[in-house]
MOPAC internal coordinates of N, CA, C and O (Angstrom, degrees):
PM7 1SCF
backbone

  N    0.0000 0     0.00 0     0.00 0    0    0    0
  C    1.4554 1     0.00 0     0.00 0    1    0    0
  C    1.4987 1   108.04 1     0.00 0    2    1    0
  O    1.2310 1   118.99 1   137.00 1    3    2    1
  N    1.3182 1   119.54 1   -43.00 1    3    2    1
  C    1.4286 1   120.89 1  -176.11 1    5    3    2
  C    1.5577 1   111.32 1   -64.72 1    6    5    3
  O    1.2310 1   120.93 1   140.13 1    7    6    5
  N    1.3324 1   115.82 1   -39.87 1    7    6    5
  C    1.4712 1   118.90 1   176.86 1    9    7    6
  C    1.4886 1   111.66 1   -65.43 1   10    9    7
  O    1.2310 1   120.49 1   138.37 1   11   10    9
  N    1.3269 1   116.67 1   -41.63 1   11   10    9
  C    1.4776 1   121.42 1  -177.54 1   13   11   10
  C    1.5120 1   111.50 1   -62.84 1   14   13   11
  O    1.2310 1   120.53 1   155.02 1   15   14   13
  N    1.3409 1   116.60 1   -24.98 1   15   14   13
  C    1.4408 1   120.56 1  -178.80 1   17   15   14
  C    1.5332 1   113.14 1   -71.14 1   18   17   15
  O    1.2310 1   119.45 1   166.43 1   19   18   17
  N    1.2813 1   118.66 1   -13.57 1   19   18   17
  C    1.4712 1   122.27 1   179.41 1   21   19   18
  C    1.5308 1   110.82 1   -50.16 1   22   21   19
  O    1.2310 1   120.63 1   143.26 1   23   22   21
  N    1.3348 1   116.40 1   -36.74 1   23   22   21
  C    1.4718 1   118.54 1  -179.70 1   25   23   22
  C    1.5268 1   112.28 1   -65.72 1   26   25   23
  O    1.2310 1   119.11 1   165.89 1   27   26   25
  N    1.3227 1   119.30 1   -14.11 1   27   26   25
  C    1.4654 1   123.70 1   177.41 1   29   27   26
  C    1.5341 1   113.13 1   -99.74 1   30   29   27
  O    1.2310 1   120.18 1  -174.37 1   31   30   29
  N    1.3276 1   117.26 1     5.63 1   31   30   29
  C    1.4521 1   120.04 1  -179.88 1   33   31   30
  C    1.5354 1   109.30 1   -57.51 1   34   33   31
  O    1.2310 1   120.80 1   -48.77 1   35   34   33
  N    1.3508 1   116.07 1   131.23 1   35   34   33
  C    1.4326 1   119.48 1  -177.29 1   37   35   34
  C    1.5198 1   109.71 1  -163.32 1   38   37   35
  O    1.2310 1   120.29 1    -9.25 1   39   38   37
  N    1.2816 1   117.05 1   170.75 1   39   38   37
  C    1.4366 1   123.25 1   172.71 1   41   39   38
  C    1.5145 1   109.13 1  -125.83 1   42   41   39
  O    1.2310 1   118.25 1   -59.87 1   43   42   41
  N    1.2904 1   120.95 1   120.13 1   43   42   41
  C    1.4311 1   127.34 1    -0.15 1   45   43   42
  C    1.5230 1   111.76 1   -63.06 1   46   45   43
  O    1.2310 1   121.19 1   -20.94 1   47   46   45
  N    1.3414 1   115.34 1   159.06 1   47   46   45
  C    1.4787 1   118.27 1  -172.94 1   49   47   46
  C    1.5341 1   112.34 1   -67.66 1   50   49   47
  O    1.2310 1   121.64 1   -32.65 1   51   50   49
  N    1.3226 1   114.47 1   147.35 1   51   50   49
  C    1.4368 1   122.95 1   173.03 1   53   51   50
  C    1.5333 1   106.64 1   -82.25 1   54   53   51
  O    1.2310 1   121.13 1   -57.73 1   55   54   53
  N    1.3519 1   115.44 1   122.27 1   55   54   53
  C    1.4280 1   120.40 1  -176.78 1   57   55   54
  C    1.5514 1   111.49 1   -99.72 1   58   57   55
  O    1.2310 1   120.76 1   -45.90 1   59   58   57
  N    1.3007 1   116.16 1   134.10 1   59   58   57
  C    1.4528 1   119.49 1  -177.41 1   61   59   58
  C    1.5961 1   108.09 1  -148.81 1   62   61   59
  O    1.2310 1   120.85 1   -54.33 1   63   62   61
  N    1.2885 1   115.98 1   125.67 1   63   62   61
  C    1.4637 1   121.53 1   174.04 1   65   63   62
  C    1.4978 1   106.75 1   -78.25 1   66   65   63
  O    1.2310 1   120.11 1   -55.67 1   67   66   65
  N    1.3141 1   117.40 1   124.33 1   67   66   65
  C    1.4651 1   122.30 1   177.16 1   69   67   66
  C    1.5467 1   104.13 1   -99.78 1   70   69   67
  O    1.2310 1   121.42 1   -87.29 1   71   70   69
  N    1.3075 1   114.90 1    92.71 1   71   70   69
  C    1.4589 1   122.01 1  -174.97 1   73   71   70
  C    1.5103 1   109.14 1  -139.87 1   74   73   71
  O    1.2310 1   121.06 1   -31.98 1   75   74   73
  N    1.3213 1   115.58 1   148.02 1   75   74   73
  C    1.4406 1   120.88 1   175.71 1   77   75   74
  C    1.5269 1   112.49 1   -72.62 1   78   77   75
  O    1.2310 1   120.66 1   -10.80 1   79   78   77
  N    1.3502 1   116.35 1   169.20 1   79   78   77
  C    1.4911 1   119.87 1  -176.13 1   81   79   78
  C    1.5168 1   113.60 1   -80.45 1   82   81   79
  O    1.2310 1   120.01 1   170.57 1   83   82   81
  N    1.3365 1   117.59 1    -9.43 1   83   82   81
  C    1.4525 1   120.94 1  -173.32 1   85   83   82
  C    1.5249 1   111.24 1   -97.79 1   86   85   83
  O    1.2310 1   120.02 1   -35.61 1   87   86   85
  N    1.3616 1   117.57 1   144.39 1   87   86   85
  C    1.4584 1   123.51 1   169.42 1   89   87   86
  C    1.5109 1   106.11 1   -89.39 1   90   89   87
  O    1.2310 1   120.12 1   -59.59 1   91   90   89
  N    1.3122 1   117.38 1   120.41 1   91   90   89
  C    1.4325 1   122.20 1  -175.74 1   93   91   90
  C    1.5252 1   111.08 1  -114.59 1   94   93   91
  O    1.2310 1   120.65 1   -39.46 1   95   94   93
  N    1.3092 1   116.35 1   140.54 1   95   94   93
  C    1.4524 1   123.72 1   174.10 1   97   95   94
  C    1.5077 1   107.72 1   -93.34 1   98   97   95
  O    1.2310 1   118.91 1   -53.50 1   99   98   97
  N    1.3066 1   119.68 1   126.50 1   99   98   97
  C    1.4630 1   123.97 1   177.88 1  101   99   98
  C    1.5081 1   108.14 1   -56.61 1  102  101   99
  O    1.2310 1   120.00 1   133.60 1  103  102  101
  N    1.2942 1   117.60 1   -46.40 1  103  102  101
  C    1.4593 1   121.93 1  -179.87 1  105  103  102
  C    1.5668 1   110.68 1   -57.70 1  106  105  103
  O    1.2310 1   120.61 1   131.56 1  107  106  105
  N    1.3338 1   116.43 1   -48.44 1  107  106  105
  C    1.4609 1   120.18 1  -179.46 1  109  107  106
  C    1.5436 1   111.75 1   -62.38 1  110  109  107
  O    1.2310 1   120.52 1   136.89 1  111  110  109
  N    1.3153 1   116.61 1   -43.11 1  111  110  109
  C    1.4596 1   120.74 1   177.92 1  113  111  110
  C    1.5332 1   110.17 1   -61.65 1  114  113  111
  O    1.2310 1   120.31 1   135.67 1  115  114  113
  N    1.2998 1   117.00 1   -44.33 1  115  114  113
  C    1.5006 1   120.10 1   179.45 1  117  115  114
  C    1.5090 1   109.99 1   -62.84 1  118  117  115
  O    1.2310 1   120.00 1   140.71 1  119  118  117
  N    1.3049 1   117.61 1   -39.29 1  119  118  117
  C    1.4508 1   121.43 1  -179.55 1  121  119  118
  C    1.5577 1   109.62 1   -65.22 1  122  121  119
  O    1.2310 1   120.76 1   141.91 1  123  122  121
  N    1.3401 1   116.15 1   -38.09 1  123  122  121
  C    1.4758 1   119.55 1   177.20 1  125  123  122
  C    1.5056 1   110.72 1   -65.30 1  126  125  123
  O    1.2310 1   120.50 1   138.11 1  127  126  125
  N    1.3640 1   116.65 1   -41.89 1  127  126  125
  C    1.4441 1   118.53 1   176.30 1  129  127  126
  C    1.5275 1   111.20 1   -63.15 1  130  129  127
  O    1.2310 1   120.48 1   136.30 1  131  130  129
  N    1.3236 1   116.69 1   -43.70 1  131  130  129
  C    1.4374 1   119.29 1   176.97 1  133  131  130
  C    1.4945 1   113.76 1   -55.80 1  134  133  131
  O    1.2310 1   120.67 1   135.28 1  135  134  133
  N    1.3306 1   116.33 1   -44.72 1  135  134  133
  C    1.4865 1   120.16 1   179.22 1  137  135  134
  C    1.5113 1   110.84 1   -62.64 1  138  137  135
  O    1.2310 1   119.55 1   136.00 1  139  138  137
  N    1.3088 1   118.46 1   -44.00 1  139  138  137
  C    1.4655 1   123.01 1  -179.35 1  141  139  138
  C    1.5219 1   112.08 1   -66.55 1  142  141  139
  O    1.2310 1   120.68 1   149.77 1  143  142  141
  N    1.3697 1   116.31 1   -30.23 1  143  142  141
  C    1.4458 1   118.65 1  -175.12 1  145  143  142
  C    1.5436 1   112.69 1  -106.57 1  146  145  143
  O    1.2310 1   121.81 1  -168.38 1  147  146  145
  N    1.3230 1   114.14 1    11.62 1  147  146  145
  C    1.5156 1   120.23 1   178.38 1  149  147  146
  C    1.5340 1   110.00 1    56.26 1  150  149  147
  O    1.2310 1   120.32 1  -137.48 1  151  150  149
  N    1.3432 1   117.00 1    42.52 1  151  150  149
  C    1.4540 1   123.74 1   179.42 1  153  151  150
  C    1.5198 1   108.36 1  -129.68 1  154  153  151
  O    1.2310 1   120.98 1   -22.10 1  155  154  153
  N    1.2925 1   115.72 1   157.90 1  155  154  153
  C    1.4834 1   122.47 1   173.60 1  157  155  154
  C    1.4704 1   108.87 1  -108.49 1  158  157  155
  O    1.2310 1   119.72 1   -65.68 1  159  158  157
  N    1.3326 1   118.13 1   114.32 1  159  158  157
  C    1.4772 1   118.29 1   178.82 1  161  159  158
  C    1.5142 1   112.80 1   -66.65 1  162  161  159
  O    1.2310 1   121.33 1   -33.43 1  163  162  161
  N    1.2898 1   115.07 1   146.57 1  163  162  161
  C    1.4849 1   121.02 1   177.55 1  165  163  162
  C    1.5266 1   108.92 1  -109.68 1  166  165  163
  O    1.2310 1   121.38 1   -54.32 1  167  166  165
  N    1.2969 1   114.97 1   125.68 1  167  166  165
  C    1.4528 1   121.62 1  -177.96 1  169  167  166
  C    1.5019 1   109.13 1  -109.14 1  170  169  167
  O    1.2310 1   120.20 1   -38.08 1  171  170  169
  N    1.3444 1   117.22 1   141.92 1  171  170  169
  C    1.4253 1   123.01 1   178.83 1  173  171  170
  C    1.5217 1   106.40 1  -119.19 1  174  173  171
  O    1.2310 1   120.38 1   -53.10 1  175  174  173
  N    1.3490 1   116.88 1   126.90 1  175  174  173
  C    1.4431 1   120.05 1  -179.43 1  177  175  174
  C    1.5541 1   110.03 1    83.99 1  178  177  175
  O    1.2310 1   122.03 1    13.11 1  179  178  177
  N    1.3247 1   113.72 1  -166.89 1  179  178  177
  C    1.4624 1   119.26 1  -178.53 1  181  179  178
  C    1.5308 1   107.33 1  -133.24 1  182  181  179
  O    1.2310 1   121.15 1   -18.61 1  183  182  181
  N    1.3395 1   115.41 1   161.39 1  183  182  181
  C    1.4273 1   119.92 1   178.58 1  185  183  182
  C    1.5572 1   109.77 1   -68.54 1  186  185  183
  O    1.2310 1   121.86 1   -28.48 1  187  186  185
  N    1.2965 1   114.04 1   151.52 1  187  186  185
  C    1.4751 1   118.26 1   175.30 1  189  187  186
  C    1.5218 1   108.61 1   -78.33 1  190  189  187
  O    1.2310 1   120.12 1   -22.18 1  191  190  189
  N    1.3244 1   117.37 1   157.82 1  191  190  189
  C    1.4983 1   119.22 1   178.69 1  193  191  190
  C    1.5025 1   114.12 1   -72.14 1  194  193  191
  O    1.2310 1   120.37 1   169.60 1  195  194  193
  N    1.3571 1   116.89 1   -10.40 1  195  194  193
  C    1.4656 1   120.79 1   179.88 1  197  195  194
  C    1.5285 1   106.20 1  -118.97 1  198  197  195
  O    1.2310 1   121.22 1   -16.53 1  199  198  197
  N    1.3414 1   115.26 1   163.47 1  199  198  197
  C    1.4459 1   121.31 1   179.48 1  201  199  198
  C    1.5450 1   109.15 1  -130.79 1  202  201  199
  O    1.2310 1   120.83 1   -30.72 1  203  202  201
  N    1.3003 1   116.03 1   149.28 1  203  202  201
  C    1.4482 1   121.43 1   173.32 1  205  203  202
  C    1.5071 1   106.60 1  -101.40 1  206  205  203
  O    1.2310 1   120.12 1   -61.84 1  207  206  205
  N    1.3471 1   117.37 1   118.16 1  207  206  205
  C    1.4524 1   121.04 1  -173.45 1  209  207  206
  C    1.5190 1   109.51 1  -119.56 1  210  209  207
  O    1.2310 1   121.98 1   -30.79 1  211  210  209
  N    1.3457 1   113.82 1   149.21 1  211  210  209
  C    1.4592 1   120.35 1   171.40 1  213  211  210
  C    1.5274 1   109.96 1   -99.24 1  214  213  211
  O    1.2310 1   119.92 1   -32.33 1  215  214  213
  N    1.2708 1   117.76 1   147.67 1  215  214  213
  C    1.4316 1   122.37 1   175.99 1  217  215  214
  C    1.5447 1   109.28 1  -114.97 1  218  217  215
  O    1.2310 1   121.53 1   -74.07 1  219  218  217
  N    1.3316 1   114.67 1   105.93 1  219  218  217
  C    1.4658 1   120.33 1  -175.82 1  221  219  218
  C    1.5110 1   113.73 1   -96.88 1  222  221  219
  O    1.2310 1   119.85 1  -163.89 1  223  222  221
  N    1.3537 1   117.89 1    16.11 1  223  222  221
  C    1.4688 1   120.71 1  -172.90 1  225  223  222
  C    1.5278 1   112.43 1   -58.99 1  226  225  223
  O    1.2310 1   119.71 1   138.95 1  227  226  225
  N    1.3276 1   118.16 1   -41.05 1  227  226  225
  C    1.4621 1   119.23 1  -177.51 1  229  227  226
  C    1.5086 1   110.04 1   -63.85 1  230  229  227
  O    1.2310 1   120.42 1   137.30 1  231  230  229
  N    1.3247 1   116.80 1   -42.70 1  231  230  229
  C    1.4704 1   119.80 1   177.78 1  233  231  230
  C    1.5178 1   111.18 1   -62.29 1  234  233  231
  O    1.2310 1   119.21 1   143.03 1  235  234  233
  N    1.2980 1   119.12 1   -36.97 1  235  234  233
  C    1.4832 1   122.67 1   176.77 1  237  235  234
  C    1.5093 1   110.13 1   -66.21 1  238  237  235
  O    1.2310 1   119.86 1   138.71 1  239  238  237
  N    1.3256 1   117.88 1   -41.29 1  239  238  237
  C    1.4853 1   119.64 1   179.68 1  241  239  238
  C    1.5362 1   109.80 1   -66.53 1  242  241  239
  O    1.2310 1   119.68 1   141.38 1  243  242  241
  N    1.3336 1   118.21 1   -38.62 1  243  242  241
  C    1.4773 1   119.81 1  -177.41 1  245  243  242
  C    1.5257 1   111.46 1   -77.40 1  246  245  243
  O    1.2310 1   119.38 1   139.54 1  247  246  245
  N    1.3290 1   118.79 1   -40.46 1  247  246  245
  C    1.4456 1   121.78 1  -168.73 1  249  247  246
  C    1.5307 1   116.21 1  -123.26 1  250  249  247
  O    1.2310 1   121.34 1   178.55 1  251  250  249
  N    1.3037 1   115.04 1    -1.45 1  251  250  249
  C    1.5072 1   118.06 1   179.08 1  253  251  250
  C    1.5436 1   112.21 1    90.24 1  254  253  251
  O    1.2310 1   122.90 1    -8.22 1  255  254  253
  N    1.3179 1   112.04 1   171.78 1  255  254  253
  C    1.4585 1   117.12 1  -179.83 1  257  255  254
  C    1.5124 1   111.84 1   -82.86 1  258  257  255
  O    1.2310 1   119.56 1   -20.71 1  259  258  257
  N    1.3114 1   118.45 1   159.29 1  259  258  257
  C    1.4547 1   120.58 1   178.11 1  261  259  258
  C    1.5132 1   110.99 1   -59.46 1  262  261  259
  O    1.2310 1   120.30 1   -37.31 1  263  262  261
  N    1.3211 1   117.03 1   142.69 1  263  262  261
  C    1.4551 1   122.30 1  -178.13 1  265  263  262
  C    1.5362 1   110.90 1   -85.09 1  266  265  263
  O    1.2310 1   119.85 1   165.35 1  267  266  265
  N    1.3395 1   117.90 1   -14.65 1  267  266  265
  C    1.4519 1   122.35 1  -178.69 1  269  267  266
  C    1.5210 1   107.74 1  -113.21 1  270  269  267
  O    1.2310 1   120.46 1   -49.25 1  271  270  269
  N    1.3543 1   116.72 1   130.75 1  271  270  269
  C    1.4659 1   120.44 1  -178.93 1  273  271  270
  C    1.5123 1   111.48 1   -74.68 1  274  273  271
  O    1.2310 1   121.41 1   -19.33 1  275  274  273
  N    1.3298 1   114.90 1   160.67 1  275  274  273
  C    1.4497 1   121.26 1   176.01 1  277  275  274
  C    1.5188 1   110.49 1   -58.62 1  278  277  275
  O    1.2310 1   120.05 1   138.89 1  279  278  277
  N    1.3012 1   117.51 1   -41.11 1  279  278  277
  C    1.4746 1   122.54 1  -177.79 1  281  279  278
  C    1.5180 1   109.36 1   -62.27 1  282  281  279
  O    1.2310 1   120.19 1   139.00 1  283  282  281
  N    1.3465 1   117.25 1   -41.00 1  283  282  281
  C    1.4923 1   120.80 1   178.31 1  285  283  282
  C    1.5277 1   109.72 1   -64.21 1  286  285  283
  O    1.2310 1   120.57 1   134.53 1  287  286  285
  N    1.3390 1   116.51 1   -45.47 1  287  286  285
  C    1.4670 1   119.30 1  -177.97 1  289  287  286
  C    1.5265 1   110.43 1   -61.22 1  290  289  287
  O    1.2310 1   121.06 1   139.81 1  291  290  289
  N    1.3600 1   115.57 1   -40.19 1  291  290  289
  C    1.4657 1   119.04 1   178.95 1  293  291  290
  C    1.5226 1   109.43 1   -62.98 1  294  293  291
  O    1.2310 1   120.27 1   133.99 1  295  294  293
  N    1.3290 1   117.09 1   -46.01 1  295  294  293
  C    1.4927 1   119.38 1   178.99 1  297  295  294
  C    1.5277 1   111.68 1   -61.75 1  298  297  295
  O    1.2310 1   119.83 1   135.59 1  299  298  297
  N    1.3491 1   117.94 1   -44.41 1  299  298  297
  C    1.4496 1   121.21 1   179.70 1  301  299  298
  C    1.5381 1   109.87 1   -60.83 1  302  301  299
  O    1.2310 1   120.60 1   135.76 1  303  302  301
  N    1.3542 1   116.46 1   -44.24 1  303  302  301
  C    1.4670 1   119.96 1  -177.60 1  305  303  302
  C    1.4959 1   111.04 1   -65.81 1  306  305  303
  O    1.2310 1   119.51 1   136.43 1  307  306  305
  N    1.3339 1   118.54 1   -43.57 1  307  306  305
  C    1.4608 1   123.17 1   177.78 1  309  307  306
  C    1.5273 1   109.87 1   -59.06 1  310  309  307
  O    1.2310 1   121.30 1   135.88 1  311  310  309
  N    1.3263 1   115.11 1   -44.12 1  311  310  309
  C    1.5006 1   117.05 1   179.66 1  313  311  310
  C    1.5456 1   109.79 1   -65.42 1  314  313  311
  O    1.2310 1   119.72 1   139.09 1  315  314  313
  N    1.3251 1   118.15 1   -40.91 1  315  314  313
  C    1.4771 1   122.39 1   177.21 1  317  315  314
  C    1.4873 1   110.90 1   -56.16 1  318  317  315
  O    1.2310 1   119.98 1   129.61 1  319  318  317
  N    1.3302 1   117.64 1   -50.39 1  319  318  317
  C    1.4385 1   121.97 1  -178.14 1  321  319  318
  C    1.5380 1   110.81 1   -66.88 1  322  321  319
  O    1.2310 1   120.23 1   135.37 1  323  322  321
  N    1.3299 1   117.17 1   -44.63 1  323  322  321
  C    1.4686 1   121.91 1  -176.94 1  325  323  322
  C    1.5182 1   110.93 1   -63.21 1  326  325  323
  O    1.2310 1   120.37 1   148.69 1  327  326  325
  N    1.3638 1   116.90 1   -31.31 1  327  326  325
  C    1.4435 1   119.11 1  -178.53 1  329  327  326
  C    1.5446 1   113.20 1   -91.74 1  330  329  327
  O    1.2310 1   120.54 1  -169.65 1  331  330  329
  N    1.3402 1   116.58 1    10.35 1  331  330  329
  C    1.4756 1   121.54 1   174.98 1  333  331  330
  C    1.5307 1   112.85 1    82.84 1  334  333  331
  O    1.2310 1   119.67 1  -156.52 1  335  334  333
  N    1.3403 1   118.24 1    23.48 1  335  334  333
  C    1.4481 1   121.45 1   176.83 1  337  335  334
  C    1.5272 1   111.43 1   -57.93 1  338  337  335
  O    1.2310 1   120.53 1   -27.58 1  339  338  337
  N    1.3272 1   116.59 1   152.42 1  339  338  337
  C    1.4662 1   120.99 1  -178.15 1  341  339  338
  C    1.5319 1   111.69 1   -63.02 1  342  341  339
  O    1.2310 1   121.49 1   -28.52 1  343  342  341
  N    1.3317 1   114.75 1   151.48 1  343  342  341
  C    1.4630 1   122.50 1   177.32 1  345  343  342
  C    1.5161 1   106.90 1  -140.48 1  346  345  343
  O    1.2310 1   121.40 1   -37.25 1  347  346  345
  N    1.3537 1   114.93 1   142.75 1  347  346  345
  C    1.4595 1   118.34 1   173.79 1  349  347  346
  C    1.5401 1   114.17 1   -77.34 1  350  349  347
  O    1.2310 1   120.67 1   167.76 1  351  350  349
  N    1.3488 1   116.33 1   -12.24 1  351  350  349
  C    1.4427 1   120.71 1   176.92 1  353  351  350
  C    1.5109 1   113.83 1    67.44 1  354  353  351
  O    1.2310 1   120.72 1  -153.92 1  355  354  353
  N    1.3352 1   116.23 1    26.08 1  355  354  353
  C    1.4656 1   120.14 1  -179.86 1  357  355  354
  C    1.5071 1   110.91 1   -88.33 1  358  357  355
  O    1.2310 1   118.88 1   -32.55 1  359  358  357
  N    1.3087 1   119.74 1   147.45 1  359  358  357
  C    1.4923 1   123.38 1   175.17 1  361  359  358
  C    1.5295 1   110.28 1   -64.21 1  362  361  359
  O    1.2310 1   120.93 1   -30.17 1  363  362  361
  N    1.3264 1   115.82 1   149.83 1  363  362  361
  C    1.4811 1   120.77 1   179.75 1  365  363  362
  C    1.5027 1   111.90 1   -79.06 1  366  365  363
  O    1.2310 1   119.57 1   146.02 1  367  366  365
  N    1.3266 1   118.43 1   -33.98 1  367  366  365
  C    1.4722 1   124.48 1  -174.38 1  369  367  366
  C    1.5013 1   112.50 1    64.85 1  370  369  367
  O    1.2310 1   120.09 1  -154.13 1  371  370  369
  N    1.3702 1   117.44 1    25.87 1  371  370  369
  C    1.4615 1   120.11 1   177.26 1  373  371  370
  C    1.5174 1   110.80 1   -59.78 1  374  373  371
  O    1.2310 1   119.95 1   153.17 1  375  374  373
  N    1.3025 1   117.71 1   -26.83 1  375  374  373
  C    1.4573 1   119.18 1   179.98 1  377  375  374
  C    1.5366 1   113.51 1   -80.90 1  378  377  375
  O    1.2310 1   119.54 1   174.09 1  379  378  377
  N    1.2782 1   118.49 1    -5.91 1  379  378  377
  C    1.4902 1   123.11 1  -175.81 1  381  379  378
  C    1.5419 1   109.35 1   -74.95 1  382  381  379
  O    1.2310 1   120.23 1   -50.85 1  383  382  381
  N    1.3251 1   117.16 1   129.15 1  383  382  381
  C    1.4407 1   120.26 1  -178.85 1  385  383  382
  C    1.5237 1   112.60 1  -126.21 1  386  385  383
  O    1.2310 1   120.37 1  -172.29 1  387  386  385
  N    1.3422 1   116.90 1     7.71 1  387  386  385
  C    1.4653 1   119.93 1  -179.82 1  389  387  386
  C    1.5281 1   113.49 1  -101.91 1  390  389  387
  O    1.2310 1   120.65 1  -178.44 1  391  390  389
  N    1.3213 1   116.37 1     1.56 1  391  390  389
  C    1.4853 1   120.19 1  -179.73 1  393  391  390
  C    1.5297 1   114.15 1    83.35 1  394  393  391
  O    1.2310 1   119.85 1  -179.88 1  395  394  393
  N    1.3631 1   117.89 1     0.12 1  395  394  393
  C    1.4667 1   119.64 1   179.55 1  397  395  394
  C    1.5122 1   108.58 1  -103.55 1  398  397  395
  O    1.2310 1   121.96 1   -68.93 1  399  398  397
  N    1.3339 1   113.86 1   111.07 1  399  398  397
  C    1.4600 1   119.04 1  -178.15 1  401  399  398
  C    1.4672 1   111.05 1  -108.83 1  402  401  399
  O    1.2310 1   120.10 1   180.00 1  403  402  401

């Protein structure tokens, strides 16, 4: 989707959220990874009562829905990690709520 947006390059910039159609809970996704990797995730703190969400509807209208499901991406990622696939070792910043990543 990001590469396809090159045709919309303009000044002022064309803004587009590149986000999937599903609302995902970080806790739920971590629990899915834990189950696939035979590990128990450890959580620190509690979720906030509000959530920061992306709206990818315009991208879906322009370029269609993702062809790979979230469940498949989670399985692929768990397999990659479990088999020793490379990682950049960067923090996720899932806890960040000020927009500065």
